[in-house]
N, C-alpha and C positions, 0 to 999 in steps of 0.2 A: 418221703420215707418214713415210715416208722422208724421207733426205736431197734425194736425187734430184728428189721430189713437192713437196718443201719450194722447193725453187730455182726450179721451174716454177711453181707458184704465185704466188712472188714475181715472175718475168719477166709472168705474166700481168698481175699487180697494177701493174707498169711500164706495162704497154701502153694498159689499161685508162684509168691517170691521164693517159700523153701526149695521147690523145683528148680527155679531158675538159676539158683547155686549150682546144682549141678551142669543143667543144660547149657548155660551160658560158655561153663568151659570146652565144650565139643567144638567150639567155632574161634574161641578168643584164650591168647592173644595169634594164634594160628589156625586157621590159615587167614583172617581176618583181625585186625590190629584193633585196638579198644577205641581208638577215637573215632576209625570209620566204623565198626559198629555202633558207636554212640551217634554220628549223623544219622545212619538208616533208621535205627531206632526213633531217633524224635522224628527225623521226616515223614518217615511211615505213619507215625501216631499221630502227626500235625495235620499230612492229608485226610486219614479219619474223623477227625476232631471235625475239621472244614467242611467235610462232607455232608456231615448231621448237623451240623449247628448253623450250615451259610444261610438259609434265610432267615434266622430267628437272633444272628449273633448282635451283639449290642456293642456300640464302640463304649469304649472307655472313658470317662467322664475325668477332665482337667488335674482334678483333682485326687484322682486313683491313679492317674498312669505312674508315678513314681512307685507305687507299691504293686502296681501288677508287672513293671519290670525288675523290682528288687525279687518277686516270686519266680519270675520266670528266671531269674539267675541263680537262686537257691535251690529253687524246686525241680529244675530241670538240668541247664547247664553247669554249675560248679557239683550238685548231686551226682548227676551221669558221671560226669569227667572223672571225677574222682573214685565214683563206686567201679566202674568197669575197669578203669586201671589199675586200682588197688588187688581187685578180684583177678586181673592176670595176672600179679605178681603173688598173693597168696594162696591158702586155699578155702573151700567153699565152705568147711565148718568156720574156719576162722572169720570168714568176712560173717557169717549169720550170727557168729555168739556177739561179735562187736555190735551189729545192728540193733543187738538188745537195748543198748546204753542210749537208742532213741527216747524213750519216754521220758529218762532222767533229763535228758539235755531240754525237752520241749517244757518241762517243768522250770527246770532253771529261767531260761529264756520269756517264758511268761511272769516267771517274779521278776524278773528287770525292767521287762517291757510294761507290763502293767499290774505289777506293784501286789502281784500275791503273796499272802503270807508263807513263809518256810519256817515250817516249825521244825521239834526236835525230831520226829517223825522221820520227815521227810530229810533232815538233814543228814540224819544216820543210814538213810537208804541212797542219797546221792556219793557218801563215802564206801557203801559196800560194792556198787555198782561201778563206782571210779577205782578201785582194787582190782574187782574183777576184768576190768578194762585194759588197765596197767599191768597187772601179772599174763593176760595173756602176749598184749606185746613182747614182755620180758622171754614169756614163754618161744618165740618167734627167735628170738638173737638164738636160741641154745637148740632148736631145731634141726638137727642132723637129716630129716626126710628129705629135705629142699621143697616140702610141699608149702612150706610157711615164707612170709616174708614181713620183716620189722615196718618195713615201707609201705608195703601193701599194705598191712593190716592201719596202718596210721592213715593212707589215704580213704582208708574204708570209715577211718572213725570221723576222720572231718569231714568226710560224707554224709555220714548219721548227725555230726551239728548240722549241715547245709539243711539239711532236709528238716530237721527240726525247728529253724530259723522261717521254712517255708509253712509247716504245718501250725506257725502262730500267727504268721503274717496273711496269710490266705483267709482265716477265717473273718474276720472283718469284711473281707469283699464278699464273700457267702450271703452277708445279710442285704447290701445291694445289689448283688447282680445273677443271673441266673446261673445253675454250675456248670453248664454248656459254655457259656460265655464266657466263665474264668477259665476254666482248663484250657480252651481254645488260645484265649491270647498269652496264657502261660507259657502254652509250646511253641505259638509263633516264637514268641520272644526269645524261650530257649534257642529255637534252631537258629534264629540269627546270630547267636552265643557260639554256637557248637559249631558251626558251619566251618569259620577257620582251621579248627581243629584237625577235622577228618577228612575235608572234601581230598585231599593229595593220594590219603591213602588208598581208595575206592580203586582207583585206576592198577593199584598194582595186587588186587585181589584176582586170581584164576576162579571164575565164576563157573568154568566147563569142570574144574577139578572136584568141585563141592559132589558131598555123598547126600542119598536123598535124606539121612538123618540131622545132617548139616543145615539142608535147605528146610528141614521142620521145626530147628532150632532156632533158625533166624524169622521164620514167622511166628513161633513161638512167643519168642522175645517181644517182636515189634507187636503183636495182634495183644495177647496175653498178658504180658509181665511191662508194658508201657501205656499201651490204649486201654484196655480193659480194668487195670488196676488204679492207673491214676483217677479217671470215671468214678470207679466203685468209691473210692477215696474222697472225691472233693463232694460227691453226694452224701456220704456218709456225714461229712462234715457239717454239713446245714444242719444237722440233728443232734450228734455225738460234740464233745471239746476234743480239743487236739491231742492232751494229754489222755483222754480213753480211745483217739483214733491210735496214737502211738504206740499204748502199750500191746497191742497185736503183734509188736516186731518180737516177742520173748517166743511167742509161738515159733518164729523163723527157725532157732538153732533144732529144735527138737524136731521141725519136718524135715529140714535140709538134712539130718541125721539118719532118718527113714527113707527119704530118697536117695539117698548116696547108696545104701544097702539097696534096692529097690533097681536102682539103675546098674548096681557092680551087678547084679543077677541078668537084667538083660543085657547089657552094652559087655558084658564078659570082660570090664575094665575094674581095676579095684577101687573105690572112691571113700574107702573107710579108714584107710593107714593111717589118716591124721586126726581119728577120734583117741585121744586119749585119755585115762584117768585125772593127767593135771587141768586139761580145757573143759572136761567137763565140770571140773572144781570150781575153775573161771568163770564158768557157765552159770552155776551154783548160785555165785556170789552177786552179778548179777542180777540174776532172778530175784533174790532176796532184797537187792537193794529197788527193784522195780514193784515189787509186792508190796514193800514199805509205802512208798512214795504214793502208788495207788488205793493204798489203804486208807492213808492219812486225806488224801482227796475226798475219799470217799465219806468220811465222819464230819469233814468240812462242808461237804457241799451237799451231800446225801444221794449224788449221782453216780450212777454205773458208769 
């Protein structure tokens, strides 16, 4: 994949995630609980990955097994469990804004694990981004619309941290294995980890009562939000750095806001009540932090 195609793939991933913040709320937490939905999501995607990669799959080498396990836990199990449980409690807009902390977290983890230099510009960016995230969490404690939740926001923030670890941990595997091998084993390990949390709730779902839109939402989350986005991300990571890949999360609040207005019209349900000037201010703080971190990396490495 060329660098241009990698950036196109990452932009598509951001668009799908932007829509997901709204679409997933159509079925979660009612009529499908977060943990059950996660199991459906991971199982469906794992089956698709195996169907495609079955004849070309490589066995992980013993030396890399621990890294594969960590990637399965951080990139699928912990990531998915916290994100869906967080989104079940908080608003789509809050979730999208908090996820923009991901590039900063990737930068910090890369610096700790690989000794990358953190200069004054990066430190300023981290402080701005952290301020935006903390202020958003504080906003949830005084939100009287009941659309937001401090606990839900915290889950999404830790989910962002988990996914940041995944982006950093998976990069070395991309040098030794094909992308389909990596993502197939990552999801297989992740499936084993999430199965105990979600299997009990599946028997309580009233499948016959699901509407056509809810069935579409399930299909969209499994095929597009899970299978396609992870596939595109893992392929793009063979070309770009983890920080570059994570930088596309800053598009998600903008896209989530756009989809909030569109779905409010299409579904005749208000998804925009939680968009406030204070939250836009928090988003701008995080954006500023991401911009400074990204600009610092461009100057240091000459990459985009």
